[in-house]
py3Dmol code that shows the C-alpha trace and the ligand (Angstrom):
import py3Dmol

protein = """\
ATOM      1  CA  UNK A   1      19.400  13.049 -14.496  1.00  0.00           C
ATOM      2  CA  UNK A   2      17.504  12.078 -17.612  1.00  0.00           C
ATOM      3  CA  UNK A   3      14.943  14.408 -19.085  1.00  0.00           C
ATOM      4  CA  UNK A   4      11.723  12.359 -19.000  1.00  0.00           C
ATOM      5  CA  UNK A   5       9.828  14.666 -21.336  1.00  0.00           C
ATOM      6  CA  UNK A   6      12.195  13.754 -24.120  1.00  0.00           C
ATOM      7  CA  UNK A   7      11.227  10.111 -23.791  1.00  0.00           C
ATOM      8  CA  UNK A   8       8.342   9.069 -25.991  1.00  0.00           C
ATOM      9  CA  UNK A   9       6.761   5.845 -24.779  1.00  0.00           C
ATOM     10  CA  UNK A  10       8.066   3.844 -27.739  1.00  0.00           C
ATOM     11  CA  UNK A  11      11.513   5.325 -27.303  1.00  0.00           C
ATOM     12  CA  UNK A  12      11.371   4.312 -23.649  1.00  0.00           C
ATOM     13  CA  UNK A  13      10.470   0.741 -24.469  1.00  0.00           C
ATOM     14  CA  UNK A  14      13.241   0.531 -27.065  1.00  0.00           C
ATOM     15  CA  UNK A  15      15.757   2.077 -24.720  1.00  0.00           C
ATOM     16  CA  UNK A  16      15.026  -0.244 -21.846  1.00  0.00           C
ATOM     17  CA  UNK A  17      14.235  -3.359 -23.825  1.00  0.00           C
ATOM     18  CA  UNK A  18      11.104  -4.092 -21.874  1.00  0.00           C
ATOM     19  CA  UNK A  19       7.578  -4.436 -23.116  1.00  0.00           C
ATOM     20  CA  UNK A  20       4.225  -5.815 -22.150  1.00  0.00           C
ATOM     21  CA  UNK A  21       2.138  -5.834 -19.055  1.00  0.00           C
ATOM     22  CA  UNK A  22       4.956  -6.133 -16.561  1.00  0.00           C
ATOM     23  CA  UNK A  23       6.651  -3.084 -18.022  1.00  0.00           C
ATOM     24  CA  UNK A  24       3.393  -1.206 -17.819  1.00  0.00           C
ATOM     25  CA  UNK A  25       3.071  -2.235 -14.218  1.00  0.00           C
ATOM     26  CA  UNK A  26       6.450  -0.699 -13.542  1.00  0.00           C
ATOM     27  CA  UNK A  27       4.998   2.234 -11.704  1.00  0.00           C
ATOM     28  CA  UNK A  28       8.307   3.722 -10.836  1.00  0.00           C
ATOM     29  CA  UNK A  29      10.630   2.149 -13.340  1.00  0.00           C
ATOM     30  CA  UNK A  30      13.236   4.504 -14.723  1.00  0.00           C
ATOM     31  CA  UNK A  31      11.403   6.363 -17.441  1.00  0.00           C
ATOM     32  CA  UNK A  32       8.066   5.963 -15.742  1.00  0.00           C
ATOM     33  CA  UNK A  33       7.021   9.398 -16.895  1.00  0.00           C
ATOM     34  CA  UNK A  34       6.788   8.094 -20.415  1.00  0.00           C
ATOM     35  CA  UNK A  35       4.897   5.115 -19.036  1.00  0.00           C
ATOM     36  CA  UNK A  36       2.564   7.345 -17.067  1.00  0.00           C
ATOM     37  CA  UNK A  37       1.894   9.494 -20.069  1.00  0.00           C
ATOM     38  CA  UNK A  38       0.839   6.491 -22.119  1.00  0.00           C
ATOM     39  CA  UNK A  39      -0.935   4.307 -19.576  1.00  0.00           C
ATOM     40  CA  UNK A  40      -4.503   3.580 -20.506  1.00  0.00           C
ATOM     41  CA  UNK A  41      -7.243   1.781 -18.667  1.00  0.00           C
ATOM     42  CA  UNK A  42      -6.798  -1.212 -20.985  1.00  0.00           C
ATOM     43  CA  UNK A  43      -3.097  -1.383 -20.213  1.00  0.00           C
ATOM     44  CA  UNK A  44      -3.667  -1.167 -16.470  1.00  0.00           C
ATOM     45  CA  UNK A  45      -6.300  -3.853 -16.715  1.00  0.00           C
ATOM     46  CA  UNK A  46      -3.776  -6.267 -18.265  1.00  0.00           C
ATOM     47  CA  UNK A  47      -1.789  -6.384 -15.041  1.00  0.00           C
ATOM     48  CA  UNK A  48      -2.397  -9.214 -12.603  1.00  0.00           C
ATOM     49  CA  UNK A  49      -2.486  -8.617  -8.847  1.00  0.00           C
ATOM     50  CA  UNK A  50       0.824 -10.504  -8.600  1.00  0.00           C
ATOM     51  CA  UNK A  51       2.443  -8.199 -11.185  1.00  0.00           C
ATOM     52  CA  UNK A  52       1.381  -5.209  -9.103  1.00  0.00           C
ATOM     53  CA  UNK A  53       2.675  -6.700  -5.845  1.00  0.00           C
ATOM     54  CA  UNK A  54       5.990  -7.490  -7.567  1.00  0.00           C
ATOM     55  CA  UNK A  55       6.304  -3.884  -8.703  1.00  0.00           C
ATOM     56  CA  UNK A  56       5.596  -2.573  -5.213  1.00  0.00           C
ATOM     57  CA  UNK A  57       8.344  -4.847  -3.880  1.00  0.00           C
ATOM     58  CA  UNK A  58      10.756  -3.598  -6.529  1.00  0.00           C
ATOM     59  CA  UNK A  59       9.882  -0.020  -5.672  1.00  0.00           C
ATOM     60  CA  UNK A  60      10.664  -0.692  -2.014  1.00  0.00           C
ATOM     61  CA  UNK A  61      14.025  -2.163  -3.048  1.00  0.00           C
ATOM     62  CA  UNK A  62      14.841   1.002  -5.017  1.00  0.00           C
ATOM     63  CA  UNK A  63      13.865   3.103  -2.007  1.00  0.00           C
ATOM     64  CA  UNK A  64      16.090   1.062   0.277  1.00  0.00           C
ATOM     65  CA  UNK A  65      19.177   1.477  -1.854  1.00  0.00           C
ATOM     66  CA  UNK A  66      18.526   5.149  -2.576  1.00  0.00           C
ATOM     67  CA  UNK A  67      17.844   4.559  -6.271  1.00  0.00           C
ATOM     68  CA  UNK A  68      14.353   5.968  -6.575  1.00  0.00           C
ATOM     69  CA  UNK A  69      13.003   6.828  -9.998  1.00  0.00           C
ATOM     70  CA  UNK A  70      13.496  10.416 -11.129  1.00  0.00           C
ATOM     71  CA  UNK A  71       9.888  11.419 -10.535  1.00  0.00           C
ATOM     72  CA  UNK A  72       8.590  14.372 -12.460  1.00  0.00           C
ATOM     73  CA  UNK A  73       5.552  15.066 -10.298  1.00  0.00           C
ATOM     74  CA  UNK A  74       4.473  17.974 -12.461  1.00  0.00           C
ATOM     75  CA  UNK A  75       4.285  15.701 -15.515  1.00  0.00           C
ATOM     76  CA  UNK A  76       2.471  13.014 -13.508  1.00  0.00           C
ATOM     77  CA  UNK A  77       0.014  15.573 -12.208  1.00  0.00           C
ATOM     78  CA  UNK A  78      -0.776  16.885 -15.669  1.00  0.00           C
ATOM     79  CA  UNK A  79      -1.248  13.444 -17.226  1.00  0.00           C
ATOM     80  CA  UNK A  80      -3.291  11.997 -14.378  1.00  0.00           C
ATOM     81  CA  UNK A  81      -5.623  15.012 -14.301  1.00  0.00           C
ATOM     82  CA  UNK A  82      -7.386  13.507 -17.335  1.00  0.00           C
ATOM     83  CA  UNK A  83      -8.210  10.265 -15.532  1.00  0.00           C
ATOM     84  CA  UNK A  84      -6.820   7.862 -12.948  1.00  0.00           C
ATOM     85  CA  UNK A  85      -6.188   4.132 -13.231  1.00  0.00           C
ATOM     86  CA  UNK A  86      -4.521   3.216  -9.923  1.00  0.00           C
ATOM     87  CA  UNK A  87      -3.325  -0.366  -9.559  1.00  0.00           C
ATOM     88  CA  UNK A  88      -3.884  -0.797  -5.808  1.00  0.00           C
ATOM     89  CA  UNK A  89      -5.512   0.561  -2.688  1.00  0.00           C
ATOM     90  CA  UNK A  90      -3.341   0.742   0.402  1.00  0.00           C
ATOM     91  CA  UNK A  91      -4.555   0.970   3.988  1.00  0.00           C
ATOM     92  CA  UNK A  92      -1.734   2.291   6.126  1.00  0.00           C
ATOM     93  CA  UNK A  93      -1.080   4.157   9.369  1.00  0.00           C
ATOM     94  CA  UNK A  94      -0.896   7.960   9.636  1.00  0.00           C
ATOM     95  CA  UNK A  95       2.651   7.692  11.021  1.00  0.00           C
ATOM     96  CA  UNK A  96       4.780  10.396   9.386  1.00  0.00           C
ATOM     97  CA  UNK A  97       7.633   7.920   8.939  1.00  0.00           C
ATOM     98  CA  UNK A  98       5.636   5.422   6.898  1.00  0.00           C
ATOM     99  CA  UNK A  99       4.411   7.175   3.715  1.00  0.00           C
ATOM    100  CA  UNK A 100       3.448   4.283   1.434  1.00  0.00           C
ATOM    101  CA  UNK A 101       4.076   6.020  -1.897  1.00  0.00           C
ATOM    102  CA  UNK A 102       7.545   7.163  -0.869  1.00  0.00           C
ATOM    103  CA  UNK A 103       8.740   3.877   0.614  1.00  0.00           C
ATOM    104  CA  UNK A 104       7.600   1.941  -2.468  1.00  0.00           C
ATOM    105  CA  UNK A 105       8.759   4.571  -4.981  1.00  0.00           C
ATOM    106  CA  UNK A 106       5.303   5.186  -6.412  1.00  0.00           C
ATOM    107  CA  UNK A 107       4.051   8.237  -8.247  1.00  0.00           C
ATOM    108  CA  UNK A 108       0.919  10.333  -8.569  1.00  0.00           C
ATOM    109  CA  UNK A 109      -1.989   8.242  -9.819  1.00  0.00           C
ATOM    110  CA  UNK A 110      -0.372   4.870  -9.009  1.00  0.00           C
ATOM    111  CA  UNK A 111      -2.341   3.918  -5.879  1.00  0.00           C
ATOM    112  CA  UNK A 112      -5.220   4.934  -3.652  1.00  0.00           C
ATOM    113  CA  UNK A 113      -4.051   5.413  -0.083  1.00  0.00           C
ATOM    114  CA  UNK A 114      -6.292   5.355   2.977  1.00  0.00           C
ATOM    115  CA  UNK A 115      -4.502   6.327   6.168  1.00  0.00           C
ATOM    116  CA  UNK A 116      -5.774   6.012   9.704  1.00  0.00           C
ATOM    117  CA  UNK A 117      -3.889   5.504  12.959  1.00  0.00           C
ATOM    118  CA  UNK A 118      -3.347   1.772  13.425  1.00  0.00           C
ATOM    119  CA  UNK A 119      -4.557   0.951   9.866  1.00  0.00           C
ATOM    120  CA  UNK A 120      -7.908  -0.448  10.958  1.00  0.00           C
ATOM    121  CA  UNK A 121     -10.879  -0.839   8.598  1.00  0.00           C
ATOM    122  CA  UNK A 122     -14.075   0.953   9.553  1.00  0.00           C
ATOM    123  CA  UNK A 123     -17.193   1.276   7.389  1.00  0.00           C
ATOM    124  CA  UNK A 124     -15.914   4.381   5.600  1.00  0.00           C
ATOM    125  CA  UNK A 125     -12.539   2.797   4.845  1.00  0.00           C
ATOM    126  CA  UNK A 126     -14.323  -0.304   3.527  1.00  0.00           C
ATOM    127  CA  UNK A 127     -16.508   1.905   1.344  1.00  0.00           C
ATOM    128  CA  UNK A 128     -13.404   3.658   0.033  1.00  0.00           C
ATOM    129  CA  UNK A 129     -11.780   0.329  -0.796  1.00  0.00           C
ATOM    130  CA  UNK A 130     -14.910  -0.920  -2.520  1.00  0.00           C
ATOM    131  CA  UNK A 131     -14.884   2.233  -4.648  1.00  0.00           C
ATOM    132  CA  UNK A 132     -11.174   1.738  -5.415  1.00  0.00           C
ATOM    133  CA  UNK A 133     -11.558  -1.893  -6.515  1.00  0.00           C
ATOM    134  CA  UNK A 134     -15.068  -2.349  -7.846  1.00  0.00           C
ATOM    135  CA  UNK A 135     -15.554   1.025  -9.508  1.00  0.00           C
ATOM    136  CA  UNK A 136     -12.038   2.286 -10.198  1.00  0.00           C
ATOM    137  CA  UNK A 137     -10.395  -1.057 -11.043  1.00  0.00           C
ATOM    138  CA  UNK A 138      -7.646  -1.403  -8.417  1.00  0.00           C
ATOM    139  CA  UNK A 139      -6.500  -5.033  -8.131  1.00  0.00           C
ATOM    140  CA  UNK A 140      -4.589  -5.167  -4.880  1.00  0.00           C
ATOM    141  CA  UNK A 141      -5.738  -4.312  -1.369  1.00  0.00           C
ATOM    142  CA  UNK A 142      -2.598  -3.847   0.700  1.00  0.00           C
ATOM    143  CA  UNK A 143      -2.914  -3.479   4.463  1.00  0.00           C
ATOM    144  CA  UNK A 144       0.328  -2.044   5.839  1.00  0.00           C
ATOM    145  CA  UNK A 145       1.313  -1.935   9.483  1.00  0.00           C
ATOM    146  CA  UNK A 146       4.680  -0.746  10.745  1.00  0.00           C
ATOM    147  CA  UNK A 147       7.124  -1.245  13.576  1.00  0.00           C
ATOM    148  CA  UNK A 148       7.097   0.958  16.699  1.00  0.00           C
ATOM    149  CA  UNK A 149       3.521   2.047  15.966  1.00  0.00           C
ATOM    150  CA  UNK A 150       2.199   4.615  18.450  1.00  0.00           C
ATOM    151  CA  UNK A 151      -1.417   3.555  17.913  1.00  0.00           C
ATOM    152  CA  UNK A 152      -0.518  -0.037  18.775  1.00  0.00           C
ATOM    153  CA  UNK A 153       1.295   1.145  21.904  1.00  0.00           C
ATOM    154  CA  UNK A 154      -1.745   3.208  22.853  1.00  0.00           C
ATOM    155  CA  UNK A 155      -4.009   0.184  22.451  1.00  0.00           C
ATOM    156  CA  UNK A 156      -1.699  -1.927  24.601  1.00  0.00           C
ATOM    157  CA  UNK A 157      -1.722   0.776  27.283  1.00  0.00           C
ATOM    158  CA  UNK A 158      -5.497   1.355  27.038  1.00  0.00           C
ATOM    159  CA  UNK A 159      -4.817   5.052  26.447  1.00  0.00           C
ATOM    160  CA  UNK A 160      -7.810   7.330  26.865  1.00  0.00           C
ATOM    161  CA  UNK A 161      -8.161  10.563  24.895  1.00  0.00           C
ATOM    162  CA  UNK A 162     -11.258  12.015  23.265  1.00  0.00           C
ATOM    163  CA  UNK A 163     -12.116  10.234  20.036  1.00  0.00           C
ATOM    164  CA  UNK A 164      -8.840   8.338  20.104  1.00  0.00           C
ATOM    165  CA  UNK A 165     -10.272   6.058  22.793  1.00  0.00           C
ATOM    166  CA  UNK A 166     -12.809   4.631  20.346  1.00  0.00           C
ATOM    167  CA  UNK A 167     -10.198   4.145  17.637  1.00  0.00           C
ATOM    168  CA  UNK A 168      -7.881   2.259  19.988  1.00  0.00           C
ATOM    169  CA  UNK A 169     -10.801   0.009  20.970  1.00  0.00           C
ATOM    170  CA  UNK A 170     -10.710  -1.264  17.385  1.00  0.00           C
ATOM    171  CA  UNK A 171      -7.060  -2.288  17.811  1.00  0.00           C
ATOM    172  CA  UNK A 172      -7.565  -4.006  21.190  1.00  0.00           C
ATOM    173  CA  UNK A 173      -8.628  -7.372  19.692  1.00  0.00           C
ATOM    174  CA  UNK A 174      -5.155  -7.616  18.139  1.00  0.00           C
ATOM    175  CA  UNK A 175      -3.529  -7.069  21.533  1.00  0.00           C
ATOM    176  CA  UNK A 176      -5.602  -9.867  23.024  1.00  0.00           C
ATOM    177  CA  UNK A 177      -5.095 -12.209  20.060  1.00  0.00           C
ATOM    178  CA  UNK A 178      -1.307 -11.874  20.016  1.00  0.00           C
ATOM    179  CA  UNK A 179       0.446 -15.002  21.270  1.00  0.00           C
ATOM    180  CA  UNK A 180       3.512 -13.803  23.110  1.00  0.00           C
ATOM    181  CA  UNK A 181       5.289 -15.326  26.064  1.00  0.00           C
ATOM    182  CA  UNK A 182       7.537 -12.390  27.032  1.00  0.00           C
ATOM    183  CA  UNK A 183       6.665  -9.027  28.556  1.00  0.00           C
ATOM    184  CA  UNK A 184       3.329  -7.827  27.173  1.00  0.00           C
ATOM    185  CA  UNK A 185       3.965  -4.111  27.472  1.00  0.00           C
ATOM    186  CA  UNK A 186       4.272  -1.104  25.169  1.00  0.00           C
ATOM    187  CA  UNK A 187       7.875  -0.764  26.296  1.00  0.00           C
ATOM    188  CA  UNK A 188       8.724  -4.122  24.737  1.00  0.00           C
ATOM    189  CA  UNK A 189       9.116  -3.387  21.037  1.00  0.00           C
ATOM    190  CA  UNK A 190       9.107  -7.056  20.084  1.00  0.00           C
ATOM    191  CA  UNK A 191       5.628  -7.328  21.594  1.00  0.00           C
ATOM    192  CA  UNK A 192       4.490  -4.037  20.019  1.00  0.00           C
ATOM    193  CA  UNK A 193       5.585  -5.287  16.593  1.00  0.00           C
ATOM    194  CA  UNK A 194       3.951  -8.689  17.118  1.00  0.00           C
ATOM    195  CA  UNK A 195       0.675  -6.932  17.924  1.00  0.00           C
ATOM    196  CA  UNK A 196       1.067  -4.683  14.853  1.00  0.00           C
ATOM    197  CA  UNK A 197       1.433  -7.763  12.663  1.00  0.00           C
ATOM    198  CA  UNK A 198      -1.558  -9.463  14.261  1.00  0.00           C
ATOM    199  CA  UNK A 199      -3.491  -6.233  13.757  1.00  0.00           C
ATOM    200  CA  UNK A 200      -2.773  -6.378  10.023  1.00  0.00           C
ATOM    201  CA  UNK A 201      -3.959 -10.005   9.915  1.00  0.00           C
ATOM    202  CA  UNK A 202      -7.163  -9.166  11.780  1.00  0.00           C
ATOM    203  CA  UNK A 203      -7.773  -6.157   9.526  1.00  0.00           C
ATOM    204  CA  UNK A 204      -7.434  -8.391   6.461  1.00  0.00           C
ATOM    205  CA  UNK A 205      -9.908 -10.856   7.996  1.00  0.00           C
ATOM    206  CA  UNK A 206     -12.204  -7.946   8.848  1.00  0.00           C
ATOM    207  CA  UNK A 207     -12.147  -6.723   5.252  1.00  0.00           C
ATOM    208  CA  UNK A 208     -13.105 -10.176   3.970  1.00  0.00           C
ATOM    209  CA  UNK A 209     -15.832 -10.595   6.567  1.00  0.00           C
ATOM    210  CA  UNK A 210     -17.395  -7.170   6.402  1.00  0.00           C
ATOM    211  CA  UNK A 211     -17.108  -6.376   2.706  1.00  0.00           C
ATOM    212  CA  UNK A 212     -19.054  -8.761   0.497  1.00  0.00           C
ATOM    213  CA  UNK A 213     -17.931  -6.664  -2.473  1.00  0.00           C
ATOM    214  CA  UNK A 214     -14.218  -7.171  -1.799  1.00  0.00           C
ATOM    215  CA  UNK A 215     -14.603 -10.810  -0.720  1.00  0.00           C
ATOM    216  CA  UNK A 216     -16.339 -11.546  -4.005  1.00  0.00           C
ATOM    217  CA  UNK A 217     -13.627  -9.787  -6.044  1.00  0.00           C
ATOM    218  CA  UNK A 218     -11.021 -11.804  -4.164  1.00  0.00           C
ATOM    219  CA  UNK A 219     -12.841 -15.105  -4.761  1.00  0.00           C
ATOM    220  CA  UNK A 220     -12.982 -14.287  -8.455  1.00  0.00           C
ATOM    221  CA  UNK A 221      -9.213 -13.617  -8.306  1.00  0.00           C
ATOM    222  CA  UNK A 222      -9.809 -10.134  -9.680  1.00  0.00           C
ATOM    223  CA  UNK A 223      -8.398  -8.652  -6.499  1.00  0.00           C
ATOM    224  CA  UNK A 224      -5.762  -9.872  -4.069  1.00  0.00           C
ATOM    225  CA  UNK A 225      -5.856  -8.847  -0.400  1.00  0.00           C
ATOM    226  CA  UNK A 226      -2.373  -8.853   1.110  1.00  0.00           C
ATOM    227  CA  UNK A 227      -0.744  -7.751   4.335  1.00  0.00           C
ATOM    228  CA  UNK A 228       2.588  -6.105   5.008  1.00  0.00           C
ATOM    229  CA  UNK A 229       4.780  -4.698   7.734  1.00  0.00           C
ATOM    230  CA  UNK A 230       7.071  -1.735   7.187  1.00  0.00           C
ATOM    231  CA  UNK A 231      10.218  -1.736   9.301  1.00  0.00           C
ATOM    232  CA  UNK A 232      11.148   1.828  10.258  1.00  0.00           C
ATOM    233  CA  UNK A 233      14.735   0.831  11.005  1.00  0.00           C
ATOM    234  CA  UNK A 234      15.560  -1.137   7.854  1.00  0.00           C
ATOM    235  CA  UNK A 235      13.172   0.429   5.356  1.00  0.00           C
ATOM    236  CA  UNK A 236      11.938  -3.031   4.353  1.00  0.00           C
ATOM    237  CA  UNK A 237       8.292  -3.638   3.465  1.00  0.00           C
ATOM    238  CA  UNK A 238       7.640  -7.306   4.208  1.00  0.00           C
ATOM    239  CA  UNK A 239       4.633  -8.767   2.402  1.00  0.00           C
ATOM    240  CA  UNK A 240       2.638 -11.700   3.787  1.00  0.00           C
ATOM    241  CA  UNK A 241      -0.710 -13.444   3.603  1.00  0.00           C
TER     242      UNK A 241
END
"""
ligand_1 = """\
1
ZN
Zn 1.355 3.734 13.383
"""
view = py3Dmol.view(width=600, height=400)
view.addModel(protein, "pdb")
view.setStyle({"model": 0}, {"cartoon": {"style": "trace"}})
view.addModel(ligand_1, "xyz")
view.setStyle({"model": 1}, {"stick": {}})
view.zoomTo()
view.show()
């Protein structure tokens, strides 16, 4: 394994033959430690939302083939302690099998990550996203659902349990809005996954409707709101919308 500390940023750029905004967006490119050490607000701000989405896709590809970057979390921690310039804010489920940073090969300081069962947006999540984009400069809002989601199954089954009941109520509209001609039960994974996808779409619509701040940033093309589904079986993060 390479020794990232021995890579100065300029040496890294020479060694890899890449330069410019796309290279800077390469959150988890080999040698990212040197990148992380040198990333400034100005450099982050050069990236477009599409650059950032492309890098997240590349990171997922590296994860899928077992070629993750050699993260030096200690170095990332030390550098990012002085300030953070994350490129995106992700809204994903609490499911232990769907950790966004890991499955897209991201490091410390790369993204904000809000996690709640069923990846729904409530007022506090919207406030967090507004902070991430308007105040901290993130340019992508990524809503990520996943296959075989327990929260989606619970919503389909109308599960009742303490505070969970209220949370599942927020997922119910996706169950009702899902067009599906087969068996509409939590035992049918094809239906569960169709509801999960619809839930991501409705969450994206919810964000646009309920957050004037984010809707305005999206209209100005400063921020892109995108959806995705993570497949637990294949490891693929599929982007849409
Ligand atoms: Zn889930």
